[in-house]
C-alpha positions, 0 to 999 in steps of 0.5 A: 345894601338893597337887602338891608333896606328891604329887611328894614321896610319889612320890619316897619310893615310888621310893626304897623300891623301889630299896632292896628291889631291892638284896638278892639274890633269895631271900636269907634276912635272918635269921641262923641260930642257931649249933649245935655237934655232939657228937663221937662217941667210938665210933671209936678214936683214933690212939693207941688204934689204935697200942696195938692194933697194938703188942699183936699177938704176935711170932713166935719160931723156936727150933731145935737143929741138929746139922749145920746143916740145921735151922739153915738151915730156921730161918733161912728161916722167920725171914726169911719171917715176920719172926720172931726166932731162938733157938738151943738150944746144949748146954752140952756141944756135940756133936762129930762123933764124938758124933753118929756114930749108927753107933757104939754107943759114941758119945754119941748112941748111949749117950743113945738107949740110956739115957733118963736121959742125955737130960737135956741142959743148955742154955747158955740155955733162957730167951727174953727177952720170952717172953710177947710171942711168940704163934707159936713154931716149934720145929725139930730133927733127927730122932733115932731117930724122935723129936725130938733130945732137947736140945729137950726141955729147952727145952720142959719149961722154958717155959710155952706157954699161949696160944701157937701152936706149930709143930714142924718137923724135918729128916731125910734119910729119917725122917718127922716121926712122933710127934715133935711129938705127944710134945713137945706132951704134954711141954709140956702147954699151947699150941695145937700144929699138926701140923708138917712134915718137910723134907729136908736140902736143902730150898729157901727156896721150899719153906719159904715155900710151906709157911708160906703154908698155915698162914694165920698 
């Protein structure tokens, strides 16, 4: 009887050892509690990033061109910067005879002699979504050392607060002079850069080289 009990106990002991050996070495037998981590709200969401991108100001290139030279430069600037163009068109356009500064009786000569005649009406001086533009280039030919006066009408009609304004001009001989400074005084607002004068036959490469120096 005792031998049977001893054999039975030995069998139980062997089975117990086999059962323990089936578990992988080092395996945890307890289940860790499930935890949740708080999601940080510091990083901007995709929609917030899109909104910030949409707030980036646009570029506008405003110009008056008498013979097409300023128009060409304005076109280069718009292409390079991805800006929009806005041409200043007098309600009473200048003819070739009007622009003959060597004729003392021509329109520009009379306007130069009498400042009261320089209030040139434009077909439009209002730009759609004006407030959305952060950078404004203003181009014009040089007339008697100053900006061609049709530009004055546009400058006086708009609020340049919060805008970076960059004048540029075209001339075969005259420099920028005080034309940009006089327009700045006329506007009374905005951050005006010094500007530049381009020769009449300026290339796109020259315009691009200048724009790269602006750090826009």
